[in-house]
C-alpha positions as CSV (number, residue, x, y, z in Angstrom):
1,M,-9.4,5.4,-35.1
2,D,-10.6,2.1,-34.7
3,Y,-13.2,1.9,-31.9
4,T,-13.9,-1.8,-32.2
5,P,-13.1,-3.8,-28.8
6,D,-10.9,-6.7,-28.9
7,F,-12.9,-8.2,-26.1
8,A,-15.5,-7.3,-23.2
9,I,-16.1,-8.2,-19.8
10,S,-19.5,-8.6,-18.3
11,S,-20.8,-8.7,-14.8
12,Q,-23.6,-8.0,-12.6
13,R,-21.8,-6.4,-10.0
14,V,-19.2,-3.8,-11.6
15,V,-17.7,-1.0,-9.6
16,T,-17.0,2.1,-11.2
17,P,-16.8,5.7,-9.9
18,E,-20.6,5.8,-10.4
19,G,-21.1,3.2,-8.2
20,E,-21.8,-0.7,-8.6
21,N,-24.1,-2.0,-11.5
22,P,-24.5,-4.5,-13.8
23,A,-22.2,-3.4,-16.9
24,T,-19.8,-4.6,-19.8
25,I,-16.4,-3.2,-20.0
26,L,-15.0,-2.8,-23.5
27,I,-11.2,-3.2,-23.7
28,K,-9.1,-2.3,-26.7
29,G,-5.2,-3.0,-26.2
30,E,-4.2,-2.3,-22.7
31,K,-7.1,0.5,-22.2
32,I,-10.7,0.3,-21.3
33,L,-12.5,1.7,-24.8
34,D,-15.9,2.0,-22.9
35,V,-18.1,1.0,-19.9
36,V,-21.6,0.0,-21.4
37,G,-24.8,-1.6,-19.8
38,Y,-24.9,-5.3,-19.4
39,Q,-26.6,-6.3,-22.5
40,N,-25.2,-3.6,-24.9
41,I,-22.0,-5.7,-26.2
42,P,-21.3,-5.1,-29.8
43,E,-22.1,-7.9,-32.2
44,G,-19.4,-10.2,-32.6
45,C,-17.3,-9.3,-29.5
46,H,-15.7,-12.2,-27.4
47,T,-16.9,-11.7,-23.9
48,E,-16.1,-13.0,-20.7
49,D,-19.3,-12.9,-18.4
50,L,-18.3,-13.3,-14.8
51,G,-21.8,-13.4,-13.7
52,N,-22.3,-12.3,-10.1
53,D,-18.8,-12.2,-9.1
54,V,-17.3,-8.6,-8.3
55,V,-15.3,-6.8,-11.0
56,M,-13.5,-3.9,-9.6
57,P,-10.4,-1.9,-10.7
58,G,-7.2,-3.3,-9.6
59,L,-5.9,-2.3,-6.2
60,V,-3.5,0.4,-6.0
61,D,-0.9,-0.4,-3.1
62,A,1.4,2.9,-2.6
63,H,3.6,1.3,0.3
64,V,5.3,-1.9,-0.2
65,H,8.9,-3.0,1.1
66,I,10.0,-5.4,-1.7
67,N,14.0,-5.1,-0.6
68,E,15.4,-5.9,-3.9
69,P,18.6,-5.7,-4.8
70,G,20.4,-6.7,-1.8
71,R,18.0,-8.3,0.5
72,T,16.2,-10.8,-1.6
73,D,16.0,-13.5,1.2
74,W,13.6,-11.1,2.8
75,E,11.4,-10.6,-0.4
76,G,12.1,-10.0,-4.1
77,F,10.2,-8.4,-7.2
78,E,9.3,-11.5,-8.5
79,T,7.7,-13.1,-5.2
80,A,6.2,-9.8,-4.2
81,T,4.3,-8.8,-7.4
82,K,3.0,-12.4,-7.7
83,A,1.7,-12.1,-4.3
84,A,0.4,-8.9,-5.5
85,A,-1.4,-10.3,-8.6
86,S,-3.0,-13.2,-6.7
87,G,-4.3,-10.7,-4.1
88,G,-6.0,-8.5,-6.8
89,I,-3.4,-5.7,-6.8
90,T,-2.2,-4.5,-10.3
91,T,-0.1,-1.2,-9.1
92,L,2.3,-0.9,-6.4
93,V,5.0,1.3,-5.4
94,D,8.4,0.2,-3.8
95,M,9.8,1.8,-0.6
96,P,13.3,3.1,-0.9
97,L,14.9,1.2,2.3
98,N,15.6,-2.5,3.2
99,C,17.1,-2.8,-0.1
100,I,20.9,-2.5,-0.8
101,P,21.9,0.2,-1.6
102,V,18.9,2.4,-0.3
103,T,17.4,4.5,-3.2
104,T,18.8,7.5,-2.0
105,T,20.8,8.3,-5.5
106,V,20.0,8.1,-9.1
107,D,22.5,5.4,-9.5
108,A,20.5,3.4,-6.7
109,L,17.4,3.9,-8.5
110,H,18.7,2.9,-11.8
111,Q,20.2,-0.5,-10.0
112,K,16.7,-1.1,-8.3
113,I,15.1,-0.4,-11.9
114,S,17.5,-2.8,-13.4
115,S,16.7,-5.8,-10.8
116,T,13.1,-5.6,-11.9
117,R,13.9,-6.9,-15.2
118,N,11.7,-9.9,-16.3
119,K,10.4,-9.9,-12.8
120,L,7.3,-7.9,-12.6
121,Y,3.8,-9.4,-12.6
122,V,2.3,-6.2,-11.9
123,D,3.1,-2.7,-12.6
124,C,5.6,-1.1,-10.0
125,G,6.6,2.6,-9.0
126,F,9.4,3.6,-6.9
127,Y,9.9,6.4,-4.1
128,G,13.1,7.9,-3.4
129,G,14.7,8.0,0.0
130,L,15.2,11.3,2.0
131,I,18.2,11.2,4.5
132,P,20.4,13.9,6.1
133,E,23.4,13.4,3.5
134,C,21.2,13.1,0.5
135,I,18.9,16.4,0.4
136,N,21.0,17.3,-2.7
137,E,19.7,14.2,-4.6
138,I,15.9,15.4,-4.3
139,E,16.1,17.3,-7.7
140,P,18.0,14.5,-9.7
141,L,15.9,11.8,-8.2
142,A,12.5,13.8,-8.8
143,E,13.8,14.2,-12.6
144,A,14.5,10.4,-12.7
145,G,10.8,9.6,-12.1
146,V,10.4,8.6,-8.3
147,L,6.8,9.3,-7.0
148,G,7.6,10.7,-3.8
149,F,10.3,11.0,-0.9
150,K,10.3,8.4,2.1
151,T,11.9,9.3,5.4
152,F,12.1,8.5,9.2
153,M,11.7,10.5,12.1
154,S,12.7,7.7,14.3
155,H,15.4,5.0,13.7
156,S,14.4,3.1,10.4
157,G,15.8,-0.5,11.7
158,I,18.8,-0.1,9.1
159,H,21.9,2.0,10.0
160,E,22.3,2.9,6.0
161,F,18.8,4.8,6.4
162,P,19.4,7.3,9.0
163,K,16.5,9.4,10.7
164,I,16.1,13.0,9.5
165,S,15.9,15.9,12.0
166,E,13.7,19.1,12.1
167,K,16.4,21.2,10.6
168,D,16.9,18.6,7.6
169,L,13.3,18.5,6.9
170,E,13.1,22.6,6.7
171,N,16.3,22.4,4.1
172,A,14.5,19.5,2.2
173,L,10.7,20.8,2.0
174,P,11.2,23.8,0.0
175,L,13.2,21.6,-2.5
176,L,10.3,19.1,-2.7
177,A,7.9,22.0,-3.0
178,Q,9.8,23.0,-6.2
179,Q,9.2,19.7,-7.5
180,G,5.5,19.4,-6.5
181,I,6.3,15.9,-5.1
182,P,5.3,14.7,-1.6
183,L,7.2,14.0,1.5
184,L,6.1,10.4,3.1
185,A,7.0,10.5,6.7
186,H,7.2,7.5,9.0
187,A,6.0,9.9,12.0
188,E,7.4,9.1,15.3
189,L,9.6,11.4,17.4
190,E,11.4,9.2,19.9
191,S,11.6,10.4,23.3
192,C,12.7,8.4,26.5
193,I,10.4,6.0,27.7
194,Q,11.5,4.6,31.0
195,T,9.8,1.1,31.2
196,E,10.3,-2.0,33.0
197,K,7.4,-3.8,31.3
198,D,8.4,-7.3,30.0
199,P,9.8,-7.4,26.6
200,Y,8.3,-10.9,26.1
201,T,4.7,-9.5,26.5
202,Y,3.0,-7.4,23.8
203,N,1.9,-4.8,26.2
204,G,5.3,-4.4,27.2
205,Y,6.4,-3.8,23.7
206,L,3.4,-1.1,23.2
207,A,4.6,0.8,26.3
208,T,7.9,1.5,24.3
209,R,6.4,3.3,21.5
210,P,3.4,5.2,22.8
211,K,1.1,7.4,20.9
212,S,2.7,10.5,22.1
213,W,5.6,9.7,19.9
214,E,3.3,9.6,16.7
215,N,1.0,12.7,17.8
216,N,4.0,14.9,18.5
217,A,5.7,13.9,15.2
218,I,2.6,14.6,13.1
219,K,2.2,17.8,15.1
220,L,5.5,19.0,13.9
221,L,4.7,17.7,10.1
222,I,1.7,19.9,10.3
223,K,3.7,22.9,11.5
224,L,6.2,22.2,8.7
225,C,3.5,21.7,6.0
226,R,1.9,25.0,7.0
227,K,5.0,26.8,6.8
228,F,6.3,25.6,3.5
229,Q,3.0,24.3,1.8
230,T,4.7,21.2,0.6
231,P,2.6,18.0,0.0
232,V,3.1,16.0,3.3
233,H,1.8,12.2,3.6
234,I,1.5,10.4,6.8
235,V,2.3,6.9,6.2
236,H,0.9,4.0,8.3
237,L,-1.1,6.2,11.0
238,S,-1.8,4.2,14.1
239,S,-2.7,6.5,16.5
240,A,-6.4,7.9,16.5
241,D,-5.9,10.5,19.0
242,I,-4.2,12.8,16.6
243,L,-7.2,12.6,13.9
244,P,-8.8,16.0,15.1
245,E,-5.6,18.1,14.5
246,I,-5.2,16.3,10.8
247,A,-8.8,17.4,10.4
248,Q,-8.2,20.9,11.1
249,A,-5.2,21.1,9.2
250,R,-7.1,19.8,6.2
251,S,-9.7,22.4,6.7
252,E,-7.1,25.2,6.3
253,G,-6.5,23.8,2.9
254,L,-3.0,22.5,3.7
255,P,-1.6,19.7,1.5
256,L,-1.5,17.0,4.1
257,S,-2.7,13.2,3.2
258,V,-3.0,10.4,5.4
259,E,-2.9,6.5,5.1
260,S,-3.4,3.6,7.3
261,C,-3.1,-0.2,7.2
262,P,-4.8,-3.4,7.3
263,H,-3.1,-4.5,10.5
264,Y,-4.0,-1.2,12.4
265,L,-7.9,-1.6,11.0
266,H,-8.1,-5.2,11.7
267,L,-6.1,-6.4,14.6
268,T,-6.0,-5.3,18.3
269,A,-3.4,-5.2,21.0
270,E,-5.8,-7.0,23.3
271,N,-5.7,-10.2,21.2
272,I,-1.9,-10.3,20.8
273,S,-0.6,-13.3,22.5
274,D,2.5,-12.8,24.6
275,G,5.8,-13.4,22.6
276,D,4.2,-13.9,19.1
277,T,6.5,-11.4,17.5
278,R,4.8,-12.1,14.1
279,F,2.4,-9.1,15.2
280,K,5.4,-6.6,16.0
281,C,5.4,-3.7,13.6
282,A,6.1,0.2,14.1
283,P,4.1,2.4,15.0
284,P,2.8,-0.7,17.3
285,I,-0.8,-2.4,16.7
286,R,-3.2,-0.5,19.3
287,E,-6.2,-1.2,21.2
288,A,-9.8,-1.8,20.0
289,E,-11.1,1.5,20.8
290,N,-8.4,3.1,18.8
291,R,-9.2,0.7,15.8
292,L,-12.8,1.8,15.9
293,K,-11.6,5.7,15.8
294,L,-9.3,4.8,12.8
295,W,-12.5,3.4,10.9
296,Q,-14.3,6.5,11.8
297,G,-11.5,8.5,10.3
298,L,-11.6,6.6,7.1
299,Q,-15.5,7.2,6.9
300,S,-15.0,10.9,7.3
301,G,-12.4,11.1,4.9
302,I,-9.5,12.2,7.3
303,I,-7.7,9.2,6.5
304,D,-7.5,9.1,2.7
305,F,-6.5,5.1,1.7
306,I,-5.1,1.9,3.1
307,T,-1.9,0.6,1.8
308,S,-0.3,-3.0,3.0
309,D,3.1,-1.6,4.3
310,H,4.2,-4.9,3.4
311,S,7.3,-5.3,5.4
312,P,8.8,-8.8,5.3
313,C,11.7,-10.4,6.7
314,T,13.4,-14.1,7.0
315,P,11.8,-16.0,9.8
316,E,14.7,-15.8,11.7
317,L,14.7,-12.1,12.3
318,K,11.3,-12.3,13.8
319,K,12.6,-14.2,16.8
320,L,9.4,-16.2,17.0
321,S,11.3,-19.1,19.0
322,E,12.7,-16.4,21.4
323,G,9.3,-14.4,21.8
324,N,11.3,-11.1,22.6
325,F,9.6,-8.2,20.8
326,N,12.8,-6.3,21.7
327,H,14.9,-8.2,19.6
328,A,12.5,-9.0,16.8
329,W,12.2,-7.2,13.1
330,G,9.3,-4.9,13.1
331,G,7.3,-5.5,10.1
332,I,3.8,-7.2,8.9
333,S,3.6,-9.3,6.0
334,S,0.2,-8.9,3.9
335,L,0.8,-8.0,0.5
336,Q,-1.7,-10.7,-0.9
337,L,-4.2,-10.6,1.7
338,N,-5.2,-6.9,1.8
339,L,-8.2,-7.0,-0.1
340,S,-9.8,-10.0,1.8
341,I,-8.8,-8.5,5.4
342,I,-10.2,-5.0,4.6
343,W,-13.3,-6.6,2.8
344,T,-13.9,-8.7,5.9
345,E,-14.0,-5.6,8.1
346,C,-15.7,-3.6,5.6
347,R,-18.7,-6.4,5.8
348,S,-19.1,-6.4,9.6
349,R,-19.2,-2.5,9.5
350,G,-21.5,-1.9,6.9
351,F,-19.2,-0.4,4.3
352,S,-19.6,-1.0,0.6
353,R,-17.6,-2.2,-2.3
354,S,-17.6,1.2,-3.6
355,H,-15.9,2.4,-0.3
356,L,-13.2,-0.4,-0.5
357,S,-12.4,0.7,-4.2
358,N,-12.0,4.3,-3.4
359,W,-9.7,3.5,-0.2
360,M,-7.7,0.7,-2.2
361,S,-7.7,1.8,-5.6
362,L,-8.9,5.2,-6.8
363,A,-7.6,7.4,-3.6
364,P,-4.0,5.9,-3.8
365,A,-3.7,6.3,-7.5
366,K,-4.6,9.7,-7.1
367,F,-1.9,10.1,-4.4
368,I,0.7,8.9,-6.9
369,G,-0.6,11.0,-9.4
370,M,-1.9,8.2,-11.8
371,D,-5.4,8.4,-11.4
372,H,-5.8,9.0,-15.2
373,Q,-4.3,5.7,-15.8
374,K,-4.8,3.6,-12.8
375,G,-7.4,2.8,-10.0
376,Q,-10.8,2.9,-11.9
377,I,-12.8,1.4,-14.4
378,S,-13.4,4.4,-16.8
379,P,-12.8,4.9,-20.6
380,G,-9.0,5.4,-21.3
381,C,-7.6,3.9,-18.0
382,D,-5.4,1.0,-18.3
383,A,-7.7,-2.3,-18.3
384,D,-6.3,-3.3,-14.8
385,L,-9.1,-5.4,-13.6
386,I,-10.0,-8.0,-10.6
387,C,-12.8,-10.3,-10.7
388,W,-13.5,-11.7,-7.1
389,D,-16.1,-13.3,-4.7
390,P,-17.1,-11.2,-1.9
391,D,-19.1,-14.2,-0.5
392,A,-16.3,-17.1,-0.4
393,S,-14.2,-17.3,2.5
394,F,-10.8,-18.9,3.2
395,I,-8.5,-20.0,6.1
396,V,-4.8,-18.4,5.4
397,K,-2.5,-21.1,5.2
398,P,1.3,-20.8,4.3
399,S,0.7,-23.1,1.3
400,M,-1.2,-20.6,-0.6
401,I,0.9,-17.5,0.4
402,N,2.8,-16.4,-2.7
403,F,5.2,-14.0,-1.1
404,K,8.6,-15.1,-0.4
405,N,8.6,-15.7,3.6
406,K,5.3,-17.2,4.9
407,L,5.3,-15.7,8.4
408,T,2.4,-13.7,8.9
409,P,-0.1,-12.9,11.5
410,Y,-2.9,-13.4,9.9
411,E,-2.3,-17.3,9.4
412,D,-5.3,-19.5,10.4
413,E,-7.8,-16.7,10.2
414,K,-11.0,-16.9,8.3
415,L,-11.3,-14.0,5.8
416,F,-14.2,-13.1,3.4
417,G,-13.2,-12.1,-0.6
418,V,-11.6,-14.5,-2.8
419,V,-9.7,-13.2,-5.9
420,K,-10.5,-15.3,-8.8
421,K,-8.9,-13.5,-11.7
422,T,-6.5,-10.6,-12.4
423,F,-6.2,-8.5,-15.4
424,L,-3.4,-6.1,-16.2
425,R,-3.5,-3.7,-19.0
426,G,-6.0,-6.1,-21.0
427,E,-4.0,-9.3,-20.1
428,K,-5.4,-12.2,-17.9
429,V,-2.1,-12.9,-15.5
430,Y,-3.7,-14.7,-13.1
431,E,-6.7,-17.2,-12.7
432,N,-7.8,-19.6,-9.7
433,G,-4.3,-19.8,-8.3
434,K,-2.3,-20.0,-11.6
435,F,-0.4,-17.3,-13.2
436,L,-0.8,-17.4,-16.8
437,K,1.6,-15.1,-18.3
438,A,5.2,-14.5,-18.1
439,P,6.0,-11.3,-15.8
440,F,5.4,-8.2,-18.4
441,G,4.8,-5.4,-15.4
442,K,6.4,-2.3,-16.4
443,T,7.9,0.5,-14.2
444,L,5.8,3.6,-13.6
445,M,8.0,6.6,-13.5
446,R,6.3,10.4,-12.4
447,K,7.4,12.2,-15.8
448,N,8.0,9.8,-18.4
449,G,6.4,6.8,-17.5
450,N,2.8,7.5,-17.8
C-alpha cells in the first residue's frame, strides 16, 4: 500500500482527540493518513499552511429538518447543505417530518434519497419516523439504513406525523432494541393549561408549554428505557429541571442520551420582544437561570452534544407581521450559524475549542455510529476539516445566509468565529464565501453506507 500523502494541511492550532496543538494533517484520497508534528512534513508534499487559524473536524449536526421532497419552499437539500458547508458542518442527519411523504416507510425513504441526487454539498444520513400506524415499518427501515427513529409525544405540527402513545412506545421499543437502533423523542406530554396570557407576548407563549410537559415526558421515557433497555435519545432538551433525574438514570447505566440546541444555550426568554415570532420553537426558549443550568449539564456530561434543530419555514408561516405566537410556525433557523453561536458562548464561559469539538463533532458522530469515520482528526477518518478564525467576528445579515429562507432570530447579532474553509473527504468545498466544487456529498446509511 502506498503511504505517500497527496497533500497536507498545517496549523498552529489543530484540534484532535488529544487536545489542541501545532500539527500537520497528512491526507490520502478521502482519508486522514496521519497526524504528525507541525514541522514533520514529508519531502515534496504539497502543504496548505493555515497559520494561526484553527483546524477542527467538520461538525456533525444530528438534527436537521430539510423538508425535501414536498416542502422545498421551506428548505431543500441544496440550500441546507450549502448552509452547512459554509458553517463548518460536513455531516448532517435529516429528520423524517415536514417532508412529503414523511419518512415512515421504505418507499418514502427511497423517495427522499432520490431527491438528494446532485444536491448534497456535505454528507447526509436519515432518520425514520415512528408514528402509531407504522410500527411494523421499524425493521424494514432499519434494514434500509436509517440511523434512528424520531417520534413525537405531543402534536408535531403536521397532521401526517401524529403523536405516539405510551402503549405504542411499549410496542415499538422491543423492536428497536432488537435492531440496536435508538429512539429519538420529542419529549413533551401535553396537559390542559388554562391561561389567559396574551398570545402576542412571549411570556404568554411560554406559559402554554411549561417545563412540566417536558419533565413528565422525560420521566416516562426513563421508565420505558429502564424497562426495555432500548437506547433512548432526548432531542432538544429545554428544561434544566429534569437534569438530576437524567443524571440518576445515567448512573444506573441506562442507554439514555441527550442533546440541546444553540437557541436554548444562547437565547433567553427575558430578551425576546413581544410579537417577535422568529423566536417561537417547541419546547420554548426559557429563562437565563435555566440556560445557565443547561450549560452546567453540558459541562458535567449529562447533556451529550449540541444540534441545530434547524426547522425552517416560509416567512409567511412565521406570522411576523401579525405577531401572534399561537398562530406562528414553531422552529428556529440556524444551520449556518451553529459554530459561531456556540463559540461565542464558549468564549464568555471559559470553554475550550476541545469542548466545542467534542460537543459538535465527536459526540454526535458517536451517537449516529460513525465516529470511526466522522467527527475527529484521527488516522483512518474521513478528511472532513474546517479552518476558522476564533477571534474574528461578524454581524448576522440576511445577505450572508445560505439556507433558503433568511428569517432567523439571530439577525443583527454579533457572533465570533468565522469559517474560512471547509474540506469534505479531502476536497475543499467552501472557501471565503464561495463554493468550489459541484455537490459531491454522499448519503450515509447505517449498514451499507460506511
